[in-house]
N, C-alpha and C positions, 0 to 999 in steps of 0.2 A: 505493501502499499503507498511506504513511503516512495518508496521509485517514481509509482504513477505521480503522487503527488508534488514529486520533487521537476520529472517532466512538463508537469503541466506549468509548475513557478515560471519553470525554463522559458517554457514556451508563449508565456504570456509579458517575461521580459524582456525577449527578442520580439514581440510584437508589438510593444509599447516604445521601444529602442528605434524600430524602423517607422513608425505612425505617430508618434506622438511625442510631446517635450517635455523636459524637467520641471517640474513647479514652482523650484526654488532656485532654477537656473535662470541671472539677470540678462544671460543671451538671449534665452528664450524665450522671455518677457519682451525683451526687443521685438522677436521674429512675431511675435503674436499680437505685437501692439500695446500693450499692458504698460510697457514706457517707450516713450518715445525717443527716437532717435535722429539724426540729422542723414538721411540715407542719401546712399550717393546711387545705388543701385540695388534690385531687387528682382528676383525671382521666383519661380516656384521652391527653388535647391539652395540660392544663394542672395545674400543680404551684405551691402557694404556699406560700412557707414563713418564719421568722422570722429576721430578718439576725443574724446572731453576730456584729456590730459595731455593736449599734443605735448610730444618732444623732441616737433620738426615742425616746419611752416606748412607742409604737408605730412599729416597722419592721420592714417584709418585705419579701421580693423575690416576684413573679408571673412564669412561665417558662415559655414551650412545651415540651413535652416533645419536640419535635421538634429536633434544632441548626437553629439559624439564627443564624451569628456575629453580623450585627449587621441594623441598619435598612437598610445597604444591601447586605445579601446576602435582603432579604423578596423572595418568589416570588409571582405571582398568586395560585398556590394556598395559598399561608398566610392569605390572608385572613379566612377565617372563624375558623381559631383566634387570631387575632390581634384581630379583633373580638369574638370571646366573651372576654379578657379583658379588654377594656374592660367588659364586665358583669358580670363577678365581683368586681373592683376593688370597686366600690360593695358589693355586697353582704359583700363581707371586711372591709371600714371600718365597717359598719353592725354584724357580728360581735363587733368589735374596738373597740368604741365609740368612734371618731372620725369617724363617716357624719356627725354634726350640726357639730358644732364645725370641722369644716372636716382636711383633708387634703392632702399633695403626694403627685403622681404625678411618678417621675422616670426618664428614659430615656435614660442617656449610652449617647455614640455614637464608639467611634474614640479612641485612644489621647489626643488632644488634646482629646477630649470627656469624659474622666475615666472612659472603660469599661474597667476591670481584669479583666473575664471577658468573654471572645469567644464568650458564647451570650448572646442577645437577654434581656434582662431589663429588668424593671419594679420599682423602689423606688416603697413608698408610705409616707410619715412622716405621724406625726399624735402627738398627745396635748401638744402644746404649741403655741405660736404658732411659725410657722417667719419667719423674715426674708428680704427679698428686697434686693438679691439674694443668691443662696444664693450657697456656696463662700468 
């Protein structure tokens, strides 16, 4: 009986992770419209918006609309969306006039990697020279 219950819980988890959002996730609240953001781009699978605490003259974030905690939680079914994000970032960089001079894309993963919101997201920074190493 426990194995059936565990499999049922796993199926429910997988269903929710594909078709719903985390109730307490800040970025899921942005996706749902519970919290407003200065949006740059939105489609069914991707949302891009300006960072509320910019670290460069241009600083925006790009997220999947589906809740994915981090890179450690990416499933094979997420590949198409995450690949599309890689296509969208240069388009938005061009739109925001940082394409030609360059920009940095940062994806922090886990607490020690600097991730503070546990919904996979990409920071895009530009509009000034960026030093290495960062941080």
